N, C-alpha and C positions, 0 to 999 in steps of 0.2 A: 504493499499500500504506500503510495506516495503522499506526503503530508501537505503539499502545498503547491500552488500554481508555479510553473517553471520560470515564467518571466518575472524574475525577482528584481526589484530595484529599490534603492534607498533602504529603509528599515522597515519594510512592509510585512516581512514574513512573520515575526513574532511581536506581539503587542505587550504593553506593560500596563498592569492594572495594580494600583496601590491599595493595599489593605494593611494599614499601619497596626491595627489591633492584633492581627495574626502575627505580624513581624515581631511585635513585643512579646506575645505569649510564647512564641516558639524560639526565642533567641537562644536559649540554653540548649535546646534540641539541635539547632543549626550548628552551634559551636562544637557540640560533641560529635555530630556526624562528619563534619568537615575534617576531623582528625582520624577518621576510620581508615584502616589499611587492610581491609578484608581481602583474603586470597580467593574466595569463591562465594557463590550465592548463598550457600548453607551457613557459612561463617558470618556473612553479613547479616543474615536473618537472626542468627544466634546473638550477635552483638546487639542488634536492635532490641531483641527480647530481654537481654540482660539489663540494658540501660533504661528501658521504658516500659511502664505497666499500662498506661492509659492508651486507648485505641487512637485518639487524635494525635498523640505524641508519636506513636508508631507510624501512622500515615504520614506525618510530617517528616519523620526520619527517612522513609522511603523516597518521598518527593524530593527532599533536599539532597539525598545521595545521588539520585538520578540526575537532578538538575545541575549538579556541580561536578559530575564525573563523566557523563555521557555526551559526547560531542555530536552535533547534528551532522549526518553523513551526506554531504552535498554530492559526493561521487555517486552514491547509490541513487540519490534523487534524480540525477541527470543521466544515469546509466540505462542499459536496456530494460524495458518493461518485462516483468515476468508475471504470468498469471497465477491463480491459486494452485496450490499443490494438490494433485489428484491422488486418491488412494481407494483401496477397496477393503471390505470387511465382511465378516459372516454374522457377527453378533453385535448387539449394542455395547456390550462390554469391550469387544475388540475395537469398535469405532472410537469409544471414549479413550482407550489406551493409546491409540494412534494420535488422536487429537492432543492428548496430554504430551506425548513425545514431541510433537511438532512445536507445541508451545514452549516446552523446556529447552528444545534446541535453539529456538529463536532467543530466549532469555539468556541462555548460556553464551551465545554468540555476542549478544549485546554487551553482556558483562565483561567478556574476555577482550573484545576489540575496543571497548569503550567508545563506540560510535554506533549511531542508528538513525533511521527515519522514525516517524511517529509510531509505527506499529511496534518497533523494537522497544521504545520507551514504555508504551502502554502495556506490552506483554510482560516485560520485566516487572513493572509495578504490580501486576496481577499475581505473578509468581511470588514476589516477596511479601505481598499482602497475605497470601495463603499460608506462607511459612511463618508469619508472625501472628496468625490467628485472626486476620481481618477478612471480611467479605468484600471483594472488589469485582468490578466488571470492566471490560474493555468496550468502549463505545466507538462505533464507526459513524462518520457523518461528514458534513461539508463545512469547511472553514471560509469565512469571509476575510480575505487578507490582501486583496488587490483592488484598485479602482474598477477594473473590468467587471468585478463581481457585483457591482451596484446594479440593481434592477433585475438580477438573474435569480430564478428560483433554484433552491438547492436540489440538484438532480443526482449527480454523481458523487459518491463519497470520495474525498481526497485527504481525510485526516482521521486520526484516532486519538482518543483520550480516555479518561477513567472516571468512574464513580465509585466511591468507597462508603460503606455503611458505618456510621458512627452512632452508637446507640440505636435508635429507631429511625434515623434520618440519613438519607443518601446525600453525600457531598461530592461536588465536581472538582476534578483535578486535571490539569494538563501539564505534565512534566516536560513535554517537548518545548512548549512555549515558555516554560519556566526556566529553561536552560540558557537561553541567550538570543542573539539576534543574527540575522544574515543581512549584510549590507554591501553596497557597492555595485557598480556596473559589472564587475567580475566578482560575483558573489562570494563572500567569505563568512564563515561562522565565527562569532566572537561570544565567549562565555559571558553572560550577564544574568546573574541569578535574579529571578523575578517571582517573588512568592505571591504575587497577585493571582496566580493561576492555581493557588492552593485554597480549597474551600471557597471558591468564587461564588458569590450570590448568583442564583439562576438567571435573574434579569440581566445582569451584567455579562454573564457567560454567553447568553443568547445573542449578544451584539456581534459575535464572531464565530459562533458554533451552532450548527443545526444537525441534530442526530438523525440517523436512518429511522430508528425507533423513537417516535416522538414522546414516549413515556419518559425518556431521559432529558427532555427539556426541563423537567421539574418546575415548569411554569406554563401558563396558558398563553401560547404564542403560536402563530401560524407561518407557513412557508412564505405567504404573501407579505407578511409583516417583515420577515427576515430579508426578503429580496428588496423591499422598499427602503431599508435602512441606508444611511450614508455609511461610508467606510470610517469607523472610529478607530483612531490610532491609540496606542497605549497611553500616550500623554493626555488623552482626553480623560480617562478614568483615574489615571495617576494624579492629575491635578485636581481631581474632584469637580470638574466642570460639568454643566448641564446645559446643553443647547436646547432652549425652549422652542425656538424656531429658527430656521425651517426644520421640520421634522422629517420630511421625505428626502431621500437621497438623490433624486433626480429632479432637475428643473425642466419640466416638460414644456414643449413648445416655447422655449426661451426666446425672448425678443429683447431688444435694447431696453433697458429699464433698471430699476433698483430693486435689490433683494434685501429686506431687513433681517437682521440677526439679533436675537435676544439670547443672552448667555448668563447663566447663574454662576456665582462663585468666582468671578474674575476679581483679582486683587487690583488696587489702584496702580501697582507697580508692574503689572503684567503688560507686556508689549504684544500687541496683536497685529497680524499682517495677513496677506493673502497672495496667492498666485494662481494664474491660469496655466494649465499645461501647454496651451498653444503659444504662449509667450515667455513663460518662465521668469516673468518679471515680479520681483518681490515688492509688494506695495504695503506700507504701514497704514493702519487706521487708528483713529482715537475713539474708543468707546465712550459713550456718555452713561453715567450711572443714574439709574432710575429705581430707587429702592434697592432691593437685592438683585435686581436684573441690570446688566450692562447691555447697552444697545449700540449697534453700528450698522452701516449700510454698505453694500458692495454694488457697484454699477456694472451691469452687463452691457458691453459695447459690442461693436462688430468684430472685435479681436477675441472675444470671450468664446472659446471653443474647448472641447474636450472635458477637462476636470478642473474644478475649483478647490484648492486646498487652503484650509485656514491654519495659520500658525499662531502659537502662543509662546512668547520667549524663544522664538527661532526654532520651535520644535513643532512638527506636524501634529495636528489635533483631529482634523476630520476632513474628508474629501467628499465632494458632490459631483454628480454627473450632469453635464449640460447637453441637452438634446437641441 
């Protein structure tokens, strides 16, 4: 399974979501895990079981180990496509044994090579969860990670992530996107630990993830709503911003005119700018404060084509499609 659109540019592949509360709660877990020198999967699981008793701490330990040790495998992403592994069986017991072996082989390969695409991260998460007494599932679905995805329904799965059960509640986890970023015209992976993809709130996770099995949305959303969203970059959620308007990701039948923006949680010191993909001209704007909402306008002229990207403090926050 390939985890993302191949035409990668800038830092669109992995997004950053800030969740300060979890970062504070699990600081000790993170510090302990980053010192681990486990030689194999069983020893890693044994170390986690030894150090932690709470299920949420064990889940965090698995997430942190994956996100700080497994490098995203760009060579595998861009290499030859391989279909699903075929196999035959006579009984349900034999089928399950074969499936378990395939799962363990992928997990072992990921552990030993220290690199993977999304399926490797998600598979190793499930294996470690099982060995530490947790219930976890691998979820296949569509990732919204590129401006071209704006307006498109989730049809073909291109990503995998996990859900883990803590108490009586399922929590969403994406260790692949928690590991780092892919940047540049000649894409390179850089480790950048992002714990925002650990126990992410379902409505926030939905901004960029749509599962094949919609029960794993863990919220009431539709494919049409997902398609209609703008592309929200990590800095959008990391900064705690909320774009009140425009809500739709596509400016339909766009003509020369003015598009009003209303944004919550902008600081007076935040610098806002925008650029159209057709011109790549970086244009600052000065928002006006109206209570808790900051307002600014962007003019669509004859040169406004392709995509409009909003920047805050020189970091991309959201992109919109111009029809």
